[in-house]
C-alpha positions in Angstrom: 104.7 43.9 67.7 103.4 47.3 66.7 106.8 48.3 65.4 107.2 45.1 63.5 103.8 45.4 62.0 104.4 49.1 61.0 107.6 48.3 59.3 106.1 45.3 57.5 103.1 47.3 56.3 105.5 50.0 54.9 107.3 47.3 52.9 110.4 47.3 55.1 111.4 43.6 55.0 113.5 42.7 58.1 114.8 39.7 60.0 114.0 39.4 63.7 116.6 38.6 66.4 119.6 38.2 64.1 121.8 35.9 66.1 124.6 36.1 63.6 125.1 39.8 64.2 127.0 41.1 67.2 124.6 42.1 70.0 121.7 40.1 68.5 119.6 43.1 67.3 115.8 42.9 67.5 115.5 43.7 63.8 118.1 43.9 61.0 118.2 44.8 57.4 121.3 42.8 56.3 121.4 44.2 52.8 121.5 47.7 54.1 123.7 46.9 57.1 121.2 48.3 59.5 120.6 46.9 63.0 117.7 48.0 65.3 117.8 47.5 69.0 114.6 48.2 70.9 114.8 49.4 74.5 113.0 46.9 76.7 110.5 49.4 78.1 109.5 50.4 74.5 109.7 46.8 73.3 107.5 45.4 76.0 105.4 48.5 76.4 105.5 48.4 80.1 104.1 51.6 81.6 106.2 53.8 79.2 103.6 56.5 79.1 103.0 56.5 82.9 105.1 58.3 85.5 106.7 55.0 86.5 108.1 54.6 82.9 111.4 56.2 82.1 113.7 57.6 84.8 115.7 60.0 82.6 114.3 62.3 79.9 110.8 61.1 80.6 109.1 64.1 79.0 111.1 63.6 75.8 110.4 59.8 75.6 106.7 60.3 76.4 106.3 62.8 73.6 108.3 60.6 71.1 106.4 57.5 71.9 103.0 59.2 71.6 104.0 60.4 68.2 105.1 56.9 67.2 101.8 55.4 68.4 99.9 58.0 66.4 101.8 57.1 63.3 101.2 53.4 63.8 97.5 53.8 64.4 97.0 55.7 61.1 
């Protein structure tokens, strides 16, 4: 929801769960031919900043997600 809200507030008009595109992306910009797939841990926000979050590259993802959250909260 935070990602969707941030995109909409920045005048990025998207379609959600585009069933007519292969893989059914979470967001798509058909005119630009861009598809966005959100990893379920990010999408659902389940413990992604805790130690139980990502199994691989956890330091990278924690840093990246903290930066995204800071941008969204601005």
